[in-house]
Structures are given as structure tokens and as C-alpha cells.
N, C-alpha and C positions, 0 to 999 in steps of 0.2 A: 396464364400461363408465362403471359408476356413479361407483366410485372414482376413475377417472382424472380424472370430471368436476370430481371435487370435490379431485383432487389439486391440480387448476390453481386450483380456485377462491381461494386464501388468496394465492397470486400474483397472479393476474387484479386482486382487489381490490385488494391494497399499491399495486402500479404508478396502478391510475386514482384512488387518493384522491391520490397524490401529484403526477400531472403532468396530474390535471384543471382546467380554465380558474382556478377559485379552489381551487388545492392546501390539503389539510389537511396542517398540520406534520407532519414524521417523529417529534417527541415522542408525537402522537397518533395517526396511520396505524400505526405499527410496533406496539403496544401492542393497537390494535384489530384490527387483522388478528391478531394474535400469540393473539387471544380466538378467532377465527374458526378458527383452522386446530387449538387445543386443542380445540374443539366437532367439529373434523371429524373427525379422530384417535381422538375419546371415541365420537363416537353413528355415525361411518360406518366407519370403519375396524375398530371395537370395540376396540381395545387396552385392554389391562389398565389398569384405572385407578391402582392405585399405580406404576407403570410411565408411564406419563404426567405423574402427579404430579411425580415424582421428576423425570423431565427436565424440569417445568418450575424447581423447585429448582434442579438442575444449568445452568439457562440464565441464571438470574437470577445466580447466582453467578459465571458466565462471564464475565459483564457487566462482573464488575471488573477482569478484564485490558486490554481497550479503555478504559474509563474512567480506568483508572489512569495508562494511556500518555498519555491526552488530557490529565489533569490537568498529569502530569510534563513533555508539551510546554509547556502554557501559563505554567507557573511558570517554566521557562529561559528564555520568550520574554518575560516579566515581569520578569526579572531583567539581561536585555540590557538591554533598555527603559530601567530606572530606573536602571541606572550610566551609561547614554550609551555602552555598546560596541558597541549600533548602529547609533549615530550616527558612530562611530568607522568602522566593519565598510562604511559607506556610504559614507565619504568617501572609503577604501581604494579600495572598487569601482570609483567613481566613478572612483579615479587610476587604475586598470587599463584599466578601460573606460568613458566615460558613455555609450557607445552601448547603449539597453534593449533590443536583440535578443543583445547579447554577454552582458550583466548576466541575460538571461533563462538562457540556456545554461549560461554559468558553474555559476550556483546551481539552476536546475530543472530542468537536463538533468544535466548529468556530478555534480554534488556530490551529487543523487538518487541517480544510478547509483552512486556509492559505498556511499553511508550504505545502501541496499536490503544492498547485497551484501554487508556487517556486520551488517546487524539485522534488516532485517522488521519484522512487527509492525505496519505505517504508520507506519514512523518517518520515514523520507524527506520526506514531505509533511507532517510534525508540524513539523519541522526548516526545509525548506526555505518553505514556504509562507509562512510571519510575515517571512523575509527578505524577500522578492522583496514583498510587503506594505508594509514599512519601507521598502523602494526608491520606494512609488509609484506602485507598480501596483496596480489595483482590487481591492479582496479578490475580489468574483464571479471575475472573468477569472482568477486567482493562483488560485483554488481549482481550476476548471477545468484549469489549464494543469499544477497538479502532479498531479491524479489521473490525466489521460490519458500524462502519460509515467512515472507510476510504473509502468507496465505490463512492459515490454521487459526491466528486468532482473529481474524478479521471476519468471520462467523458473525462474530458481537461486537466488531469495532469499538467505537469509541461509546462508550458507556450503552450496550445492547442497543444502537440506534437503527445497524440493519436489519433487525429484528424486530422491535418497538414499531420502529418509524418505517422500515420500508413495507412490513406485512399490514401496516396499518390500514389500508384501503379494502382490504377483505373483511374489515370489523368481525376475528375472531372472536369467539369466547379466549376469557385468559387461559383459562387450562390449555387447549389448544395451544399456544401460544408459547407453555411450556412444554407441551410435548412437543412439540418442532425443537425448540431449544437443545432438549436433553439428549432426540434424536442426532441433532446435527451435531452438538459434545462429541457424542458417543464414537460419529461415524471419523471425527478429527480425531479422537484421541488417538484410534483404531491404526488410522493411518499415519498417525505423527511421526513416529521410527521409521517408516518406508521414507518419507519425506527428507526427515533429517540427513539421515544416511546419503539421501540418491543429491542432497543439497551439497552435504561435505564429500563428495565424492568430488564433486563441481570445482574446487580450490585444493583440496589433500590429494597430490598428483599417488601417492603410494597407497595404495588401498590395505598395506599392511601396518599404517598409522592409524587406521581406522579400525579396525580389528582391534590390536592392541589396547584402543580406547573405548573398546564397545561397551564395557559396563559404562562409564562414567557417561555416554554418549545417552544411553538408554537410562539412567536414573534424572542426568539435565532431562532429559527430555519430557519422561514421565513428571518431575517436579513441576511441571507449567501444566501440563493435559489433563493430570487425576484432578489436582481444585479445581481445574476450567470445567472439567463432567462434574464435581459434585457440586459448585455451585451454579449448576445451569438447573438445578433440583429446585431452589431456592429463587431464582428471578434471571433475566438478562443483560443487568446493567452491567453488574463485575465479574464473570466469570474470566477476561480475559485480564483485565486490570488488577485483580487481586491473585488469579492463577497464574499471571507476569511476577508480580513481588512476589510471591513465594517459591517461583521456580527461580528467581534470581537467588534469592537469599541461598537457598539452597546448592544451586549450582555453583556459588561463591566459596561453598563451605566446602563441597564434593570437590572442586580443583585447590583448594588451599591445602586439605588433610590428603589430596590423593588418594582420594576413593577413587577404586576401580581406572587409574588412569595411569600412564608409565610415565613413570616419574623420570623425565631428560630434561636437560635444557638445550638440546639441538635442534638447530633450525630444520622445520619440515624443507622437505623435498622441495616442494612447492615455492619455496622463500629463502633463495636462493642468496648472497651477503648483498648485490648489490639490488636486488629489489626492497632490502631494509632500509632506512633510516637512519644515518650514521649513529645515531644518538643510540638506537637499538639492535643493532648488528651483536648479536652473538656470535662467540666463537667456539670448537670444542671442550675447550674449557671456561669453567667460571668465570663470569667476568666480575669487576670489582661489585659494578651493579649489582650484582645477585646476591651479595655477602648481607648475611644480618646486618652487619652495621650501617650498611649503605642502600636501608630500604629506607622510602619516600616516609618524612614525618608525617604525622597523623593532621597537623596544621596546614601543612604545604597540600598535602592530601586533598582535603576539602577547599580548600583555596581553587584548587585546580580542578577539582569536578565540579566546582561552581557550575560552569555551563550546561553539564548532563544534572545534577540534581534539580538546581535552579528552573530547568528548562520543564524538568517532570515536574515540579512543584505549579509550576506556575498554569500548566495542562490542567491537572488534576482543580485546581482554583478555580480556574477558569470552564471547567467539564460539570462539574458538581453541582446540578440546577439548586441543592438546599440550601447554598453560600451566597446564592443569589447574584454573582458575579457575571454567570451564563446569561442570562436574559438582562444585566445592566448593557453587556456588549453585544447583547442580538435587537436594543431596545430601537426599534421604527421611530417613535415618535416621543418629543416634539421634535419636528425637524422642518427642514426650508424646502421650498417647492419651487421648482423653476420650471418654466413651461417652455420646451424646446423645438417646438411649433409641431412638424409629421413627425420629427424624431419619436417625440414623447414627451412624457411630463419627467424630469429628474428629483429624485427627494434626497437627501443628506440630512441624516438623524444627527441628536446632540452626543449620540453611541458611534460616530462615524460610522453610520448603515449605510450605504449609496447602495442607490436603487432606480431604476427607469421602469416607467411604466408605460403601457399603451404604444408600446414599438410600432411604428407606420401605420396606427390606427389599429391596433388589430390587439389581442388579448394576452400578446407575449409578452413578458417583464422580464428584467435581470437585477438579482440586487447581489452584494458584496459587503460582507462585514468583514469591514477593515479590521477592527480589534478583536476579533473572535479569529477569522480565520487565522492559522498555526504559522504568521509570518512575523510582523510587529512584536505582536504577544506571543508565542516567550521568545521566537528566535534573535529580532533585533534587541531586543531588550537583555535579555540573555548575554548576548555578546558584546552589548557594548558595557554593561556592566563590569564584563571580564575584562575589557581592556583598560578599566579606570582598575579595577583590582591589581592590573598589574602597570600599573602607569608608570611605575620607577624602574621597573627592571626590561621597558620595551620603548620604542620608539615613540617622541611625539606626536610624529604622523603614522598612527595607527588608523585609527578611523580614518582615514583618508585610504592610506593603502588597501585595508581591505573592503573599502568598498568600493575602490577604482577593479580591484580585482574580481568582485562581485561581477559588478558591469559587463568587464570584458567575460565570466563565464555566461553571461546569459542569450549571451548572442546568439548562440548556436540554438538553444531551447525555444527562443521567441517564435518563431517561423513556426516550427513542429507543433506548439502546444496551440496557435493559433489556427493553421491548419486541423490538428485535431478534433478539437472544439467543435467548430463549425463542420465537419464530418460526423460526428457526433451528432450533434441537431439535425441534419439532413437527414441521415440513417434511420432516426427515432423519431420526425415529423409524418404524421398521420391523423388519421379519426379511428374508432370503432369500427367504422363499416370496412365491411368487402374489399374492396375496389382500392378504399384512399387507405389506408391501413398504414401504419407505419412497415417500412423497408425491415425492420429489425422482428418484428412481429409477425412478418407474412414467412419469414425464414425459420422460425420459432416456431409455426405450426406446420413447415413443410419439412423438417427435420421431426416432427410427432408423428405426421401423416409417414416419413418413410419405416420407422422404429415400431411402430403399431401398439401389440401387447408387449414388446420390449422398451415401452417408455423407462419405466423403474429405471433401467439401465442405464441409459441413455440421459436421464434428466439432469444430472450435473452439469452436462454439456451446455444446457440452456442457460442456465444461472452463469456458468462461466460467460459464454457469448456476450450478455449480460455488461457484465465486467470488462472484456475483450472492446465494447462501443466505449461503456461511458468511464469506465474507471472508478466506480465506486459499485461496491456490494450492499450499496443500500438503493443504489439508483437501479442497479439490474433487478433488485426483489420488487422494487415497486414499479417497473416495467413489467418485466415475466411471472410475478408469483399468482396472477391473474390467467394468464394462459397455461401456467400449470395446473391451476385450480379446474378450467376447465379440463382442459386433459384428463385430470383423475375421475372426474365425473364421468366421462364419456368412458374412458376403461374400467372403471366400478375400483379403483386403488385409493388407499389408504391416503387421506387428503394432507393429515400432518408426514407421513411419512416422505413424499412427493415435495411438499414445499418445506423439510428439512435437508433435502438433497439439494433445492433449488438454491438454500444456504451456503449450502457447502460449496456448490459451484459458484456461485456468485464469490466467496473467500479465493478460490482456489484461478479463478479468473485472474486475480490482482495479478498474478506471476508472468502472464503475457497482453497484460494492457499496454498501446503505444503509449498512454500517458504516463504511464508510472516508469516504463524503459525511457524513456525521453528522459522523467526527471531526475534519475540515478545516473545516466551518463551525465546528463551538463553535471551534476554537483561533484561528480567524479572526473570531470574532462575528457572522455571519453569521446573520441571522436566519428561517425560513419560505423559503429558495432551495434546500432540496433537491429538490424537484421539477423544478426549472427547469437543474439542475446534471443532474441525471438524465436527463433530456430530451438535454440537450447532447451528454453524454458518450457517452449512445446511439447519435447517427449517426455517431461515432468508431469504437465500438464497429462497427456495424456495416461498414465502411471498413475497418477491421481485418482484421473475420473475412475479406471477401471476398478478402483481401490474403493471408490466413495458407494460407485454401482453394483459394486457386488454386494459391498453393506446393506444397502436397498432392497435389493433383490432378495437377501437373509431377511432384512427384518419386514415385509410382505410377508415372507414365508410362516415366520414365527408368527405372527397378525399381529405385530406390533404397530399402533398407530390406526386399528381398524375402525376404533370409536372416533376418531378423529375427523 
């Protein structure tokens, strides 16, 4: 019982510090909570000191992954801003539709859906949030919107990784994996309209604007989720990627031809003129920018959109195993091996895969694929090429300016991410035995005991808990799928349905994950708003959990997945 209480302690402390009346910034709250978690595993759980310290080193090094992604995303955004590519895209998007709801659905829903299917790693919000902010939407609302909507496609994530790899330790038959995928996709498809409307409500102040465009919103939502659901019957690699691509094309056509959308050029109530960049500020009357004679020429649009289509192209090229680039960028041999004494052995391969093994003479290791993690490729590459494409119309010091502005933005998330990853490692440190099991495992088992026979309804919350800690649906599935399997067997619940709920929960947990919140606020330049964001997204998470849990109960009642 004492171990369980101390398992909860760091988590409760972190949430309290971040959501209290005068919240502590995540750059302080996370390192402080990590220090408390460190003391708990060392003094209460009595884990081996070398193992604990090795995990501290591993956690600190793991922070390089999200930090490099954030830096890459900020650099790309700054390159688009400096070169004027963003201003051209704003004009072009206004040409498709000046309706704010349409712009939110195009960029924040369909485009993010596609990017998630290609990359994962928090890349969708990193790309979409700055675009929406540049269109004049308030930064805090943009952060909330992107976090909430970067959930449904996460069930399959980058090329199905959360499913085929996240559930790999269970060694399930292929048919069971497909059943899990189908049920998870069905639950998400049912929940999607509700979550999309709630997300829009965070940005669009006037509910009437949502009602007037409701048909367009529903059509756009289903344009992504119905192909996503259909594709889940054939495999787990492409539902998010192809669903997002199909949905983006359909959403653009719906917006262009004003299907189900209010034909207006008035700015939304949430976007006062002061919030919008001067280049795209609307007046009640039609502006010259919106006349057919002043639409963006195709050649200019292709050039300005290069940071986006170039990023997507590089992501797809480096993620499809059949093309061979993925294996090349992740190759660990041949490599240079350097002994660092008691710290371990450092390895660096010709593909720039860096790793540290035998940290403090333990089995703890760390690996960072410099070229595969979405930072240098695609962000730094596409950003640099963008500067070159606009070299005649931008300052000669553009690269230096973009780099300096990126470094300035990175000061805040550095300590937050460092604390977050050490915190995660401490909370997930343990073994399979009862007394020494990890804090997150003890919390998971405790939640299952509390809910008992009603576990089906609460199963998604365990998946969300895993993502809250780790920032990854894949890691959540790897961590909790075994626990979910044990609970399903004990309560005689259909395994495929429970694991589908785990997968849905792991995806929806992305909206409350501290890592993701820190990343998107850093990219948008928001200061000390992490706690406010956590409170707002938690409310929508609760709604999502109720819908998902209710669907799970219904699937069990009708007998779906009993054979799994």
C-alpha cells in the first residue's frame, strides 16, 4: 500500500504544480517532479542506485529527440516567415476559402491527419500550429486545437507503428491484430465528429459559426475517417496516411466549391484584426487579394508551398520500408566504437545513429537516429532549401537570422524536456515482480482493481495514462498492452476489444501529454501556459474517454471480438 501511494505521489505533485491557481512553469515543475520521482525509486522502491542513475542519464539523452524535433520545426517556420512563403500561403488559403472554419479544418484536421500517418513524433502539430497562427488565430487556441485533433490518427501513427510494433510483445495472430485495428478505427470514427466540434469550439468563439458550417465540418471529418476505417480492414500501415491524403483532397474541394460552408469573407469573432498579420487582414468588403485577378499564380504557390510538400515527400520517402531509405537512415553498422569508461560505450554509425550502451555498467542503453528523427530530415533540409529558393527576395543573412531565432525559442523547452524524460524514466523503472514493478504499472493495476467488472468502460484511460507519461502511443501500448491482456483474461473480457480500447486511449492521451504540450507552446512562443492547456485538454479527454468507453461496452455486448 505504501508503494502504491508513493507511485501516485510524483504524478499528483506534477499535476498540482501545473494546474494550481498560480501554476509553476513546466520548465521548473517537471525537473522538480523528476527529482521527487528519483527519490521515490531510490529510497522507497529501493531500486539499485546504479540502475536508477543510468536511467537518469538515459532520460537526459532521450530529451535530445523531442528537443531536436522542436528546434527543426521552429527553424522551418522561421524560414517560411523570413522568406515570405507564409504570406503567400495565407493568401492562397484565403483564395480557397476565407472562412476560418474551413481553414481550421484544412490545416488543423486533414493536413495534420496526413502528417501523422507519415511521421508521428509530434510532427503534425509542429507543422500545423505555426501555419494556423500565421493565419491570425490566437496562439493559445491554436495550441489547444492542434493538441486535441492530433489524437485520432495517432492510433495508427507513422505507418501503423503503434499497432504492429506497440502490440508486438504479445505475439498475437495477424487476424487478431486486424480485429484490434478495425475496432479501434471504428471507435475513433464514431468519436471523431464530437472531438472535432469540441476542438473547433476552443478556437471559434461564436457557436453560430460552427452551426452554419456544420455540414462542411461533418463532411470533412468523415472524408478522413471513413477511408481510415475502410483501410483498417486491409492492414495497419496506411489508414492514417492514405485517410489523411484522401481527406485533405476532399476537404480542399469542399472548401473551394463552398459545399456545406457559409460563403463569407468576414473574419471570425475570435480573429479580430489585431490578431491577424497585416498581409492577410480582412475587412468587411472584398479586398483586392480575394479577387480572381489577384489569385496566387500556380508557379509561385508551388514554390511557397515547398516547405510543406517537400516535408511530406521527405517523410514518406524515409518512412516507407520498401524504398530502403528507412533502413539506411537507421543502420547501426558499420560504426565507430569509443569506450567512455564507467559511463558506457559510445557508438556512432556511418548513418549517424548514435548510441550509448552499458550505461554505468548496466543493461540501460540509449539510441538517437540523427537523420531519421524528423529534425534535420525533413525540417532543417526543407527550411534551408526554402531559403535558397527565395534567395533573391530575402536577406542574405536569412540563415543566420532563422538559426538565432530558433536558439532563442529553445531556451524554455530545454529544461522542461530534460525534466520530462527523466520523470518518465523514473516512473517506468521497475521489473515484472510485484514489489519492484514500475510506478505506472502499479497505478494501472490499482485502477483496474477499483473499476472491477466495469473495466471495459475505463480501459482507454490506462492507454491515455501511458501516453501522458511517455508522449508516445507506441510506448503506451508496449507498456500497458500486457497489463490490459492480464485484466481481460481475469475478467473474461474479449481481448481484441480491450486492446482496441488501449490503442484508442494511447492515441487520445497525446492531447494531455506534457512533452507534446511543451513542444507546441515552444513552437508558438507561449510562456507559462502549459497548466492552462493541460486543464482544457483534460476536459476533452474526459469526453473522448466516455465515448470510447461507451463504444467498448457496446462492442462487448454485441459480441464483437469475443474470439480474440
